[in-house]
KEKE-3310 file (N, C-alpha, C; in steps of 0.2 Angstrom, whole numbers, plus 5000, padded with zeros to 4 digits):
npx = (5373:5378:5370:5359:5359:5371:5384:5394:5410:5420:5436:5453:5462:5473:5468:5458:5450:5445:5433:5427:5426:5416:5406:5403:5400:5410:5419:5432:5439:5448:5458:5463:5476:5469:5456:5459:5468:5463:5469:5476:5488:5503:5512:5526:5542:5549:5559:5577:5588:5598:5593:5585:5592:5604:5607:5613:5618:5632:5636:5632:5633:5627:5624:5612:5604:5611:5611:5597:5595:5603:5596:5584:5589:5592:5579:5573:5579:5578:5564:5557:5545:5550:5560:5554:5545:5554:5561:5550:5546:5558:5558:5545:5546:5557:5550:5542:5530:5527:5525:5525:5514:5511:5514:5524:5524:5525:5518:5505:5492:5476:5460:5446:5430:5420:5407:5401:5412:5428:5442:5457:5466:5482:5491:5506:5514:5509:5502:5499:5490:5492:5482:5481:5474:5471:5478:5483:5486:5498:5502:5512:5514:5509:5506:5508:5505:5493:5491:5480:5473:5479:5474:5461:5466:5472:5461:5453:5461:5459:5445:5446:5454:5444:5435:5443:5447:5434:5432:5441:5435:5423:5428:5433:5421:5415:5404:5403:5410:5402:5407:5423:5437:5450:5467:5477:5491:5497:5511:5522:5536:5546:5537:5523:5505:5491:5477:5461:5450:5434:5425:5410:5398:5388:5394:5404:5395:5389:5400:5403:5391:5391:5383:5376:5379:5368:5372:5384:5401:5414:5430:5444:5457:5474:5487:5504:5509:5522:5536:5538:5527:5524:5535:5534:5532:5544:5554:5551:5556:5569:5575:5579:5569:5557:5558:5556:5543:5536:5539:5533:5520:5519:5521:5509:5500:5500:5491:5479:5480:5472:5470:5466:5464:5454:5447:5443)
npy = (5336:5338:5329:5337:5332:5328:5330:5344:5351:5364:5367:5370:5376:5367:5354:5351:5340:5329:5326:5337:5344:5337:5340:5353:5354:5355:5353:5346:5350:5344:5351:5355:5364:5374:5375:5378:5390:5398:5400:5395:5388:5386:5401:5410:5412:5423:5423:5421:5414:5406:5400:5390:5382:5378:5366:5365:5375:5379:5380:5392:5410:5422:5430:5431:5421:5410:5408:5406:5394:5386:5386:5380:5367:5364:5365:5355:5343:5343:5346:5354:5363:5377:5379:5377:5388:5399:5397:5398:5412:5419:5414:5417:5431:5433:5430:5440:5441:5450:5468:5486:5489:5476:5463:5451:5438:5428:5415:5419:5421:5418:5423:5412:5408:5395:5384:5392:5395:5402:5400:5396:5398:5395:5400:5396:5405:5421:5433:5450:5466:5484:5487:5477:5467:5449:5442:5430:5414:5402:5385:5374:5356:5348:5336:5319:5305:5305:5314:5319:5326:5339:5347:5351:5359:5370:5375:5379:5389:5399:5401:5407:5418:5425:5428:5436:5447:5453:5457:5467:5476:5479:5486:5497:5503:5498:5489:5471:5460:5449:5438:5430:5426:5417:5414:5399:5390:5374:5366:5353:5350:5356:5355:5361:5363:5370:5381:5387:5396:5398:5408:5411:5422:5413:5401:5404:5408:5396:5388:5396:5394:5380:5372:5363:5371:5378:5378:5371:5372:5374:5370:5374:5364:5363:5352:5353:5345:5336:5327:5315:5309:5301:5303:5316:5323:5319:5324:5337:5353:5351:5343:5349:5349:5347:5359:5370:5368:5370:5383:5390:5387:5395:5407:5409:5408:5420:5429:5427:5434:5446:5461:5473:5480:5471:5481:5490)
npz = (5522:5539:5553:5564:5577:5581:5593:5595:5599:5604:5596:5595:5581:5577:5580:5572:5560:5547:5551:5556:5544:5537:5546:5544:5531:5521:5507:5497:5481:5469:5457:5439:5430:5422:5427:5441:5441:5431:5419:5403:5404:5415:5420:5413:5421:5433:5442:5447:5435:5439:5450:5445:5437:5443:5454:5466:5480:5481:5468:5463:5459:5463:5478:5486:5479:5481:5495:5496:5490:5497:5509:5505:5503:5516:5522:5516:5520:5533:5538:5549:5559:5562:5552:5540:5540:5540:5528:5519:5522:5516:5503:5498:5499:5490:5478:5477:5484:5493:5496:5495:5503:5508:5519:5526:5539:5554:5563:5570:5582:5579:5585:5587:5586:5591:5592:5602:5611:5615:5605:5596:5581:5572:5561:5551:5543:5536:5525:5526:5526:5526:5535:5544:5540:5536:5522:5515:5519:5526:5530:5538:5536:5551:5554:5558:5556:5549:5536:5529:5538:5539:5530:5535:5546:5540:5534:5545:5550:5540:5542:5554:5551:5543:5553:5561:5551:5549:5562:5563:5554:5560:5571:5565:5562:5550:5540:5541:5530:5519:5512:5509:5499:5503:5499:5502:5507:5509:5516:5513:5519:5507:5497:5490:5492:5484:5488:5487:5497:5501:5512:5520:5528:5532:5534:5544:5554:5557:5562:5573:5581:5581:5573:5558:5542:5530:5517:5505:5506:5495:5492:5482:5476:5471:5466:5463:5447:5447:5440:5446:5455:5465:5473:5477:5490:5498:5489:5486:5482:5478:5466:5450:5440:5446:5453:5444:5439:5451:5455:5445:5448:5460:5455:5447:5457:5464:5458:5465:5477:5487:5478:5483:5500:5513:5518:5509)
capx = (5374:5378:5364:5358:5359:5378:5387:5400:5413:5425:5443:5458:5463:5477:5464:5452:5451:5440:5426:5424:5424:5409:5401:5402:5398:5416:5422:5438:5438:5454:5457:5469:5478:5465:5451:5461:5471:5459:5473:5477:5495:5507:5516:5534:5545:5553:5565:5583:5589:5602:5589:5581:5597:5609:5604:5617:5620:5639:5638:5628:5637:5623:5624:5605:5601:5615:5608:5591:5596:5606:5590:5580:5591:5591:5572:5571:5582:5575:5558:5553:5541:5553:5564:5549:5543:5560:5562:5544:5547:5563:5556:5540:5549:5560:5545:5538:5523:5527:5526:5525:5508:5509:5519:5524:5526:5525:5515:5500:5486:5469:5455:5441:5424:5417:5402:5400:5417:5434:5448:5461:5470:5488:5495:5514:5516:5504:5502:5494:5491:5493:5476:5482:5470:5475:5477:5484:5489:5502:5503:5516:5510:5512:5503:5513:5502:5487:5492:5474:5471:5483:5470:5456:5469:5473:5454:5450:5464:5456:5439:5448:5456:5438:5432:5448:5446:5428:5432:5444:5431:5419:5432:5433:5414:5413:5400:5407:5410:5398:5411:5430:5440:5457:5471:5481:5496:5499:5518:5525:5543:5546:5532:5517:5498:5488:5470:5456:5446:5429:5422:5405:5395:5384:5399:5407:5390:5388:5406:5402:5385:5391:5378:5378:5376:5363:5375:5390:5407:5418:5437:5447:5464:5479:5493:5508:5510:5529:5537:5538:5522:5525:5541:5533:5534:5551:5559:5550:5559:5576:5576:5577:5563:5552:5558:5554:5536:5533:5540:5528:5514:5519:5520:5502:5495:5500:5485:5474:5481:5468:5474:5464:5463:5447:5444:5440)
capy = (5340:5334:5329:5342:5328:5327:5335:5347:5354:5369:5364:5374:5374:5361:5348:5350:5334:5328:5325:5344:5346:5334:5343:5360:5353:5358:5348:5348:5349:5344:5354:5355:5371:5379:5376:5382:5396:5402:5401:5388:5384:5389:5406:5410:5413:5429:5422:5421:5408:5402:5396:5385:5379:5375:5362:5366:5382:5380:5382:5399:5415:5427:5428:5429:5415:5404:5407:5404:5387:5382:5386:5375:5360:5363:5364:5348:5338:5344:5350:5355:5369:5383:5379:5378:5395:5403:5396:5401:5419:5421:5412:5421:5438:5433:5429:5447:5441:5456:5474:5492:5488:5469:5461:5444:5437:5421:5413:5423:5418:5420:5421:5408:5407:5389:5381:5397:5396:5406:5395:5399:5395:5398:5399:5397:5411:5424:5439:5455:5473:5490:5488:5471:5461:5443:5441:5424:5409:5396:5381:5368:5350:5346:5329:5313:5299:5306:5320:5322:5331:5345:5352:5354:5364:5376:5378:5382:5395:5403:5403:5412:5424:5428:5432:5442:5452:5456:5460:5473:5480:5482:5491:5503:5506:5496:5483:5465:5457:5442:5432:5432:5420:5418:5409:5396:5385:5369:5364:5347:5352:5361:5353:5365:5362:5377:5381:5393:5394:5403:5408:5415:5423:5407:5396:5407:5408:5389:5387:5400:5391:5373:5369:5363:5376:5376:5377:5368:5376:5370:5372:5371:5362:5361:5349:5353:5339:5335:5321:5309:5311:5296:5306:5323:5326:5319:5327:5344:5357:5349:5342:5355:5348:5349:5366:5374:5367:5373:5390:5392:5387:5400:5413:5409:5409:5427:5432:5427:5438:5452:5468:5479:5478:5470:5487:5494)
capz = (5528:5545:5557:5570:5584:5583:5598:5593:5604:5602:5596:5592:5574:5576:5582:5567:5556:5541:5554:5556:5537:5536:5551:5542:5524:5517:5502:5493:5474:5466:5450:5435:5430:5419:5432:5447:5440:5426:5414:5400:5406:5420:5417:5413:5428:5434:5447:5444:5431:5443:5455:5441:5433:5447:5459:5473:5481:5480:5461:5462:5460:5466:5485:5488:5476:5484:5502:5496:5488:5503:5514:5502:5505:5523:5524:5513:5523:5540:5537:5555:5558:5561:5546:5535:5541:5538:5521:5516:5522:5512:5496:5495:5498:5484:5473:5477:5487:5497:5492:5500:5507:5509:5523:5528:5545:5556:5570:5573:5585:5577:5589:5583:5590:5589:5597:5607:5615:5612:5604:5592:5575:5572:5554:5552:5539:5533:5522:5529:5523:5531:5540:5547:5537:5533:5514:5513:5525:5524:5535:5537:5539:5557:5556:5557:5554:5544:5532:5527:5543:5538:5526:5539:5550:5536:5533:5551:5550:5536:5545:5559:5547:5541:5559:5563:5547:5550:5568:5562:5551:5565:5575:5561:5560:5544:5540:5540:5523:5519:5510:5508:5497:5505:5497:5507:5505:5514:5515:5516:5518:5502:5492:5492:5489:5484:5490:5487:5502:5502:5519:5520:5534:5534:5537:5550:5560:5558:5566:5580:5584:5582:5569:5551:5538:5525:5510:5505:5504:5490:5492:5476:5477:5466:5468:5457:5444:5446:5436:5451:5460:5471:5477:5477:5496:5500:5485:5486:5476:5477:5459:5446:5436:5451:5455:5439:5439:5458:5455:5440:5452:5465:5451:5445:5463:5466:5456:5470:5483:5485:5476:5488:5507:5514:5521:5504)
cpx = (5373:5372:5365:5359:5367:5380:5393:5403:5419:5432:5447:5460:5468:5474:5458:5455:5445:5433:5423:5422:5417:5404:5398:5401:5404:5419:5428:5438:5445:5453:5464:5471:5473:5459:5453:5463:5468:5464:5475:5483:5498:5511:5523:5536:5549:5559:5571:5584:5593:5599:5586:5586:5603:5606:5607:5619:5627:5641:5635:5632:5633:5622:5617:5602:5605:5612:5601:5591:5599:5600:5585:5582:5591:5584:5570:5573:5580:5569:5554:5550:5545:5557:5560:5547:5548:5561:5556:5544:5552:5561:5550:5542:5553:5556:5541:5531:5522:5527:5526:5519:5506:5515:5519:5527:5524:5521:5510:5494:5480:5464:5449:5436:5421:5413:5401:5406:5423:5439:5452:5464:5476:5492:5503:5516:5510:5506:5497:5495:5492:5487:5476:5478:5474:5473:5478:5487:5493:5503:5507:5513:5513:5510:5509:5510:5497:5488:5486:5471:5474:5478:5464:5459:5470:5466:5451:5454:5461:5449:5441:5450:5449:5435:5436:5447:5440:5428:5436:5440:5426:5422:5432:5426:5412:5409:5404:5405:5406:5402:5418:5433:5448:5461:5475:5485:5498:5506:5520:5532:5543:5541:5525:5510:5494:5480:5467:5451:5440:5426:5416:5402:5391:5389:5402:5402:5389:5394:5405:5396:5386:5386:5379:5375:5371:5365:5381:5396:5412:5425:5441:5455:5468:5485:5498:5510:5518:5530:5537:5533:5522:5531:5540:5535:5541:5556:5558:5553:5566:5578:5574:5571:5557:5552:5555:5546:5533:5534:5535:5521:5513:5518:5512:5498:5495:5494:5479:5474:5477:5472:5472:5463:5455:5444:5441:5434)
cpy = (5336:5334:5334:5338:5327:5333:5338:5351:5359:5365:5369:5371:5368:5354:5347:5344:5334:5327:5332:5347:5343:5338:5350:5360:5357:5352:5351:5346:5349:5347:5354:5363:5376:5380:5380:5389:5401:5404:5395:5384:5389:5395:5405:5413:5419:5428:5421:5414:5403:5397:5390:5381:5376:5372:5364:5373:5384:5382:5389:5405:5421:5425:5427:5423:5409:5403:5404:5396:5383:5381:5381:5368:5359:5361:5357:5343:5338:5348:5351:5362:5376:5384:5380:5385:5400:5403:5399:5409:5422:5419:5416:5429:5438:5433:5435:5446:5447:5462:5480:5492:5481:5467:5454:5443:5430:5421:5418:5419:5421:5418:5417:5406:5400:5386:5386:5398:5399:5400:5399:5395:5399:5396:5400:5403:5414:5431:5444:5461:5478:5490:5482:5466:5456:5442:5434:5420:5404:5392:5375:5362:5348:5339:5324:5307:5300:5313:5323:5327:5338:5350:5355:5360:5370:5379:5382:5389:5401:5406:5408:5418:5428:5432:5437:5448:5456:5460:5467:5478:5483:5487:5498:5506:5504:5490:5477:5463:5450:5436:5435:5425:5421:5412:5406:5391:5380:5366:5357:5347:5357:5360:5356:5361:5368:5376:5387:5392:5399:5403:5413:5417:5417:5402:5398:5406:5400:5386:5390:5396:5383:5369:5368:5368:5374:5375:5374:5373:5371:5373:5369:5370:5361:5359:5349:5346:5339:5328:5315:5310:5307:5299:5313:5326:5325:5323:5335:5348:5356:5348:5348:5355:5349:5357:5371:5374:5371:5380:5393:5392:5393:5407:5414:5411:5416:5431:5432:5431:5444:5458:5473:5476:5476:5476:5491:5491)
cpz = (5534:5550:5563:5577:5586:5588:5596:5598:5601:5602:5593:5585:5573:5577:5577:5562:5551:5544:5554:5549:5535:5540:5547:5534:5520:5513:5499:5486:5471:5459:5446:5434:5427:5424:5438:5446:5435:5421:5410:5402:5411:5416:5417:5420:5428:5439:5443:5440:5435:5447:5452:5437:5436:5453:5466:5474:5480:5473:5459:5464:5464:5474:5488:5486:5480:5491:5501:5494:5494:5508:5511:5504:5512:5525:5521:5517:5531:5541:5544:5554:5557:5555:5540:5535:5538:5531:5517:5516:5517:5505:5494:5495:5491:5478:5472:5479:5491:5493:5497:5505:5509:5513:5524:5535:5547:5562:5573:5576:5583:5581:5584:5588:5587:5594:5603:5612:5611:5611:5600:5586:5574:5566:5555:5549:5536:5530:5525:5525:5528:5536:5545:5545:5535:5526:5512:5519:5522:5530:5534:5540:5545:5559:5555:5554:5548:5541:5530:5532:5543:5534:5530:5544:5546:5535:5539:5552:5546:5539:5551:5556:5545:5547:5561:5558:5548:5557:5567:5558:5556:5570:5572:5559:5553:5544:5538:5533:5524:5516:5508:5505:5498:5503:5502:5504:5510:5511:5518:5515:5513:5496:5494:5489:5490:5485:5489:5491:5503:5509:5519:5527:5537:5537:5543:5556:5562:5563:5573:5584:5585:5578:5562:5547:5533:5518:5511:5503:5501:5490:5486:5479:5471:5469:5462:5454:5442:5442:5440:5456:5466:5476:5479:5484:5498:5496:5485:5480:5475:5470:5455:5442:5440:5452:5450:5439:5446:5458:5450:5444:5457:5461:5449:5451:5466:5464:5461:5477:5482:5484:5481:5495:5508:5518:5515:5500)
residu = (MET:ALA:SER:ASP:ARG:ARG:ILE:ARG:THR:ALA:LYS:SER:GLY:CYS:TYR:TRP:THR:SER:ALA:GLU:LEU:LEU:ASP:TYR:SER:ILE:THR:ILE:LEU:PRO:CYS:ASP:VAL:PRO:THR:PHE:PHE:ASN:ILE:PRO:SER:LEU:PRO:GLN:ILE:SER:VAL:SER:SER:GLU:PHE:LEU:THR:LYS:GLU:LYS:GLY:GLU:ASP:ILE:ASP:ASP:ASP:LEU:ILE:ARG:ASP:LEU:THR:LYS:LEU:LEU:TYR:LEU:THR:SER:SER:ALA:PRO:ASP:GLU:ALA:THR:VAL:ASP:ILE:PHE:THR:VAL:VAL:PHE:LEU:SER:HIS:LEU:ARG:TYR:THR:SER:LYS:LYS:ARG:TYR:ILE:SER:VAL:GLN:LYS:ASP:LEU:PRO:LEU:ILE:MET:CYS:GLY:GLU:SER:THR:TYR:ALA:LYS:PRO:GLY:VAL:TYR:LEU:SER:ASP:SER:SER:SER:SER:ILE:LEU:MET:LEU:LEU:GLN:GLU:ASP:LYS:THR:VAL:LYS:ASN:THR:ALA:ASP:ALA:ILE:PRO:GLN:LEU:ILE:THR:GLU:VAL:ILE:GLY:ALA:PHE:GLN:TYR:ASN:ASN:GLY:LEU:ARG:ARG:LYS:ALA:LYS:LEU:PRO:PRO:LEU:LYS:GLU:MET:ILE:ILE:PRO:GLY:ILE:LEU:MET:HIS:GLY:THR:ALA:PRO:GLU:PHE:TYR:LEU:ILE:PRO:VAL:THR:GLU:GLU:LEU:SER:LYS:ALA:VAL:ILE:LEU:GLY:ARG:PRO:PRO:THR:ILE:GLU:THR:VAL:VAL:LYS:GLU:TYR:ILE:PRO:GLU:VAL:PRO:ARG:MET:ASP:MET:ARG:THR:PRO:GLU:GLY:MET:MET:PRO:LEU:ASP:ASN:ARG:VAL:ILE:ILE:VAL:LYS:CYS:TYR:GLU:ALA:PHE:LYS:ARG:PHE:ILE:PRO:ALA:ASP:SER:PHE:PHE:GLU)
# end
């Protein structure tokens, strides 16, 4: 646990680094498929076979799948923030991450209280429900030199979502929840990393007050095991062998989206 003598200052989510994870006793636990997904192996895929067997959009007959594949290539070749967000919205909608009561949107400012001051966290893409509660967050990697700092940025957005969701509950005259496990995805172009991020009342209060918590927070991490791990980020989902594995990971990850609203 970090020393009480350390001077902590309020930072918006985009400025969090591994130093803040140390301050607030947050550790990352790399996991394999059974440990992370609680299943022996990745599931079968429900997405169109054309998306998994035809590498280029020009070879695809279905209009929607062809457009999705073209967008995949555009995002992989020019992975700026806006392009990654657009691809993610289209791709997750195609994988049915949305439903009648579940919505996908982009660029939400989440109020974050840190060290007694108001700041903010801003996820690139998020899932919410009819109560406006945040169910899942996705953040594109905005870092240039130190990609390790992209993980703290995602975690601070989840802490902001915890505070935001409980703020909605208080407005509805409901007691705040003491813990939420909010799934998050970190995107390096079209190469995802998957996270299960538990946020407790203890951790949120520690961030609000700028003091170390008394308990450790363990964040589970799963990085898809594609054939060429050294090329995982630049290749993303462009090669078909990568695409099949990554789509299976997305299918498995859907199980962690809360089935019920945080209002229930």
